[in-house]
N, C-alpha and C positions, 0 to 999 in steps of 0.2 A: 422680756421683750427681745426680739431678734436683734442680734448685733450688739446687745448690751452685755458686757462682761461683769460678772460678779466675782470679785477677787476671792471671797471666802469659799465659793463653790468650785472655782477653776482648779484649785489644788486638789480638792476632794475628788473631782471628776477624773483627773489624770491618775490619781492613786487607785481609784476603783477600776479604771481601765487596765492599768498595769497588773493589778491583782487578778482580773478576769483573764488576761492573756497568760499569766503564770498558771492559773488553774487549768485553762484549756491546753496549754503546753504539757503540763503534767498528765492530764487525762489522755492526750494523744500518745504520749510516751508509754504510758501503762498499756494502752490498747495495742501498740506496736509490739511491746515485749510479750504480751499475752498471745498475740497472733503468731509470733515466732515460736514460742513454746508449744502451741497447739500444732503447728506444722511439724515440729520435731517429733511429737507424739505420734502423728500419723505416719511419718517416715519409719519410726521404730516398729510399729505394728505391721507395716507393709513388708518389713524385712525379717519377719519371723522365720527362724530355721525350721525346715521340715523335721519331723520326728518319726522315726521308725521304732515301733514298740511291739513287743511280743506279749500275747495274752497270758494271763496267769490263770491257774485253776487245777483241779484234780482230774486226772485222765485215767481211764481204764483201757488197757490195750484190747484190740479185737483178737479173734482167734489166730491171727498171723503175728501177733505181738507188736502191732502197729498202733500209733496214736497220731492224731492231727493237732497241730498248733498253728494259730494264725499270727502273722506279723503284718501290722497295718502302718500306713504312712498318712500323716496329717500335714496340712500346710504345704502341699507339694507344689513347688514353683515350676516343675517340668524337668524331665530327664529323658535321655535317649536310651541309656543302658547303665547298669550297675552290676557288679559281681559281688556276691555276699557270701559270708561264711556263717554257719550255724554253730554256736558254741554252747556247751552245757557244762556247768561247774563240776559235776560228778561223773562225767563220762558214761552216762546212761543211755544216750541217744545217738542214732546214726541216721542221717538224712537218706531217705529212699526215693521220694518223688516230691514234686512241687507243682502247684498251679497258681495262677494269679487271678485276682478279682478285678484288676484295673482294666478299664475299657481301652482298647487299642494297644494292648501289651501281650507279650508271651513270656513264659518262664521255662527254664531248662535246668535240670540237675546235673552237677558235675561230680568229680571225685573229691574226697576229703571234706565232706560236708559243705561243699560249695554249690551255689546256685546263681543263676543270672536272671534278670528281668530286663526286657528290652522292648522297644516300640515295634509294632508290626509294619509301620510305614517309614522307610528310610528318610532321614532328614527332618523328622518331626519329633516332638516331645510328648511323653506321657504326662498329662497334667492332672489327672484325676487323683483324688485322695480316697483312701479306703483300704481294702485288703490287698497289700502288696504281694503276699504269698501265703498260701495254705501249705504248710509243711507236713509231709507224712514221714514220721520218724519211727524207726525200729527201736524197741526198748531192750535194755540188758538186765532189767530187774526193777524192783520197787525202790522208791525213794523220792526225795524232793531235791530238785536241781534248779539252778538259775539258768534260764535259757535266753541267749541273746542272738541277735542278728547284727553282724558288723560287716563293714566293707572288707573285701579280700585284702590280705596282708596287713590287717589291722590299720589300714589307712582310713580312719573314721572321719575324714574331712570332706570327702567329695563323692558325688555321682557325676556323670558327664551329661551335658545337654547337647542339643543338636548343633550348637556352635562350637562344640569341643571344649567348652568352659566347665570348670569345676563347680559343682553345686554343693555347698556346705550342708551337712546333715548331722543330727544328733540321734542318739539311740537310747532306748529304755528297755531293760531286760525284764522278763517275766519270770515268775516262780511257778514251776510245774511239778505237781506231785503225781507220781505214777503209782497206782495201786492195783493189785490183782495181777501183776505181771509174773510170768514164769521166767526163771533165770535163762538168759539167752547168751551163750558164749560167743556168738558170731559178731557181736558189736565191737568193733575196734575203730577208733577214730584217728 
């Protein structure tokens, strides 16, 4: 009946209510912890480093002793320019020309196996992922060599964006096997 207290039930009702509050508190705490870890996971995937990787494969030089090798970029956050060096572990290759497959970018070859990729529009970033550079390389003979693209001066930690900030990057070398090449003494790196 309303207003009538039953001493044997009052204590049990208070205990049940306390237990319910404890369970709800525990459940809310777990949900909060789960949501925090979920947010950290999203942040980590959004901060993935771009990777510049060189294709691997077997290459046969053309009649001029040239082969082409692609270097691609993934997870590109945007950069304005970068100067890169092509390295090969056996000294078999010399960079002769370069083109880029990135929309809104241009590429130029320099001395000592250097090349650059930059935006066509000043003050903007190249944000596309894909073929960063198609490298045309002169061969000095047959063999297997590890080919890598790195930032100039072995400074493998940055590209530069339109704000002048460093853009961290990682690199993956490729393994290129040159077959059917004639010895070419003009390759010196």
